[in-house]
N, C-alpha and C positions, 0 to 999 in steps of 0.2 A: 451494435447495441449501444444505446445512449444511457447515461446516468443522470439522475435528477440533479438539477443545478444546486440544490440545497445540500448536497453531499460532497465531501472532500475526502481524498485518500490520505491516510496517515500510516506511519510505520509504528508498529507496536511490539513491545517485548512480550513474549508468551512463554509460559512454563507449563508443560502438560502434567498429567497425574503421575507419570513415571519419572518426573524430574528433568526431562529433556527441555532445554531452553533453545528458542529460536525466534527470529523476527517474523512477524506476520503483517499483512496489509489489512488495515481496518478502515472503516468509514465513519466519519463524524457528520452530524447534522449541523445546520446553521445555528442551532441552539447549543452547540458545543457538547452534544451528547453522542456517545458511541452508538452507532446504528447496527443492531444485530438482526439477522434474519431478513435482510433486504434481498428479495429475489434476484435482483440484477447482479449480485456478487457472483452467482453461479455462472454468469456469462464471461467473467474476467478471463479465464483461460482461452476461450474462443476469441475474445478481443485481442489478446496478445498474439495468438496465431495469425489473426488477420493483419495486425500491425507488421509482423515479420514478413508476411506474404506481400503486403502492399509496399512497405518501405525497403525491405531487404535487410538482412541481419547486419551487414556492414554499415549501412546508414543508421540503424538503430544504435549500434555500438558507438558510432561517432557522436550521436545525440546524447548518449548516456554519459559521455565524458563531462558534460556541463552540469550534470545533476548533483545537487548538494547531498553529501553523505555525512553520517556521524559514526564515530567509533562504537563498537558493540558495547563496551563498558558504559558509555554515555547513554545509549538507548536503555540499558538495564536500569540505570539510575533514574532516568526520566519516565520510563514506562510507555511514553507515547511521544512521537515526533512528527510534525512540529507541535510544540506545546501551545495551547491557546487558553487564555483566561476567560 
């Protein structure tokens, strides 16, 4: 499943109604707006399973080493990563 070119994945801080905090994957549009209710988001778990099947978990873990990360405390302060103006 493909995603619209005008969307990008972002990491977001989220706190649910019970006060539980955790990171979530969000989508932003080219206008720098958070995109909610995009039908394609529901396909993300299927895509991840496909990547694992296609590339193999060892190769994905090797690729993940080069992914930029931020500390949880920083994500809580920023609210969204990467930040865009």
